[in-house]
C-alpha positions, 0 to 999 in steps of 0.5 A: 805027465811026461817030462816034456809036459811039465812047465819049467819054473822061470828062474830069475836073472842074476843081478849085479848085487848077487854077483858081487856078493858071490864074489865075496864068498866064493873064490876061484877054485884053482886059486883056492886049490893053489893056496891049499897046497902043502909047502913044496921043496924046490932045489933045496928051498922050501916054498910055502905059497900060502905064507908067501901070499899072506906076507905080501898082503900084510906088507902091502896093507901096512904100507898103504895104510901108513901112507893114508890112514883115512883109507884104513877101512878099505884095507880092513875090508880087503883083509876080511875078503881074504879071510872069507874067500881064500881062508887067509888069516892075516895078522893085525898091523896094529896101526891106530886106524885114524884114531888119536888114542896113541897120537895125542900128547897131553903135554902138547895140548897144555903148551898150546891150550890157547889154540886148543880151546879156540879150535875145538868144541866141548861136549858136556855129556860125552866129555870129548872135544871135536874140531870146529874146522879141519885143516886144509886138505884134511878129510877127517875132523879130529876128536879127543876123548877120555881114552885119548888122554888116559893113553897119554897119562900112561906115558907121562904119569899122574903128575900131569894132572897138577901141571894141567891145573897150573897151565889152565890157571895161567890161561884163565888169568890172561882171559879174565884180564880181557874179560874185565876190560870188556866189561869196563868199557864205558858203553857196556858198563853204562848199558848194563847199569841201566838195564839193572836199574830198569829191571829193578824198577819194572820187575812187577810189570814184566812178571819178574822176567827179563824182557826178551825184546830188551836183550835182542835190542842190546845185541843189535845196538852192540852190532851197530858199533861195528863188526870184524872181518869175520862178521862178528860183533863185539858181543860175539867176541865176548861170547867166544871169550866165555866159551874158551874159558869153559873149554879150558875148564872142560879140558881140566874135567876131562883130564881128571876123568882120564886120571880116574880111568887110568887109576881104575884100569891099573887098580883092577890088578890089586885085590884090596887097595886098603891093604897096601901096608900089609905088603911091607915086611915086618921090622922084626922079620930078619928072614926078608932079604934087603932086595925083597924088602925094598921091592915090597916097599916100592910095591906098597908105595905104588898101591898107596898112590893108586889108592889115594888118586882113585879115592881122593877125587880132588875137586879142581874146579873148586881150586880154580874158583877160589883162586880167582874169587879172592882176586875178582871180589876184592879190590876195585872190580865194581864193573863186574857186578852187572855181568849177569845182566849181559848173559841174556844177550850172550844166550841169544848170540850163542843160539844164533851162532849154534844154528849157523854152525849146525847148518854148515855141518851139511856143507862139504867145503867148510871154510868157517867153523861148523860143529854140532856141539858147543857146551863150553859156553854153558860151562864158562857162564856157570864158572863166571857166575860162581866166581862173581857169586851172581848165580842168584841174581841171574836166577832172578831174571827168569830168563829161560822162563821168558824165552819159553813164554816167547817161543810158545807165543810164536808157536801159537801165532804160527799155528794160527797163520797156518790154519788161516792159510789152509782155510783160505786155500779151501775157500779159494778152491771152492770159489774156483769150482763155483766160478767154473760151474757158473761159467759153463752154465752161462756160456752154453755151447759157445766153445770159443768164448769158453776157451778164452774165458777159461784161459783168463781164469787159468792165468788168474789162478796161476798168479794166485798159486804162485803167491800162495806157494811163496807164502807157504814156503815163507811160513814153512821156514818160519815154523822150522826156525821156531822149532830149531830156536826152541830146541837150541834154547832148551839145550842151552838151559839144560847145559847151563843147569848141568854145568852149575852143579859143578860150582853149586857150593861156590855160588 
C-alpha cells in the first residue's frame, strides 16, 4: 500500500504530569553542556562552572534549611533533581532535618520533668513520647524516642541513669502527696468504702463482676461536685495525676533502654567483653612501659564498665516500688486501701478522654490536647497497684470482663435495632408500591385527581423519609460509638496487663 494509504495511529496528547516528569529527568541541553565544560582559565583565574554552581546550591540549601527546618524535604527534593537532571553531586549539609536526635538534652528533661510528663504522651509498645499539643505557630509535633536519649547519653555518659532515677523519685514523692490528699477526702473515702462493702455483700448476685452502671454513676456523681474551666472534673484531674506518674516511669524505662542501646553500640567494637582483665599487663612484665600499662588499665576499666552496664540490667522499677512501698504501707495510710475500687471509674474517664483526643487529631487547629496514644495511665495504674499490693483485689472485680459483657450486650441491641429498621424500610417500600398500584386502579384516567393524590402521597413519603434518615444517622453514630468504645477498652486492658508485668514480683 502506498504511504498515503496507511492510517496514521493517533498519538495521545501529552498531559501535565508527563511534562512535569519529563522536566525532572531531562534538562536543558545547553545548560547541561555548560555544566559539562572542563575548568576554564580566564585572565590567570581558573573558572569551574560545575563547582561554582554546586557550591552556590549547597550554600543556598543550607541557609534556607537553617531558617525553616520544617522545609528540609523541599530542599532535599531539589538536591535530588540537581543530581538526576544536571548530574550535580551536592554534599550533605548534615543538618538534623527536623529530628530531635541531636537537639534534645536528657538533663533538660529531668530538670523540667513535671512539665515534660504533662505535655507528652507515652507509648508503651514503641517506647516514645509524643507531644500532646504543639506550641503556638509550630508546624510540627515533637516526639522523643530511644535514639534521642541515646544520643544525649553519648554526651553526658551513663551516670545520667542514676540521676534520672533520683529526679524521678523526687517528682513521684510530690505526686503521691497529692494522690494521698485526694483519696483522703471525706466524700471520696466514704464512697469507696461504701462500694467496697456493697461489692463484698452482692458479689454472688452480680456474678463476681463489678457493675458497669455503678462505676458510671460514681463518675457522674463526682462531676456534679464541680468542673474546672477546662471542663474536667475532680476524677479527670486524678486520672491525669496517675497518667503523669506513669509517664515518669515510662521515661525511666526509656532512659534505661537508651543506656542499653548505647552500651551495645559501644560494645560492638570489643571482641570479648569477658576478657577485660586480659588487657592488663602482668605484674612481672618489666618490658611494658609505664604509659602503656596505664593505657591498658584505662582500656580495661572502660571495657569492664561497658560489660557491667550491658549485662547488669538493673531493675529501676523495683527500686522505685520498694522505696514508696515502705512509706505507703506503713503508718496511717488506711485511706489508700480502697484505691482499687476507684480504678473502674478511672478507666471510664480514660476511655472518654482517649476518644475525644483521637477525634481532635483530625482537626487542623488544635487548641486542646490531641493524641493517638496515652499509655502513661496504664503504667501508672499498674505501678500504684504494685506499691499498695492491691493487684489481686483489683482482679477480684473482674472489671474488664464486665465491660466486655456490657459491650457485647450493646452490640446485640444495636444489631437488633438495625435489623428492625431494615425490616421496617422493606415493609414501607412494599406498602408504598401497593398504595400506588391501588390508587392507579381506582382512579382510572382521572388525571387531575391522580396528580393531586400522588402529590399528597409524595409529601407523606418525604416526611417518612426524613424521619427514617434521622433515625438511620443516629443508629449509625451509635454503632460507631460502640465499636470505638470496645476498641479503646481492649487497648486499655492490654496496656494495663502489659504494664503489670513490670511489677508482677511486687504485687
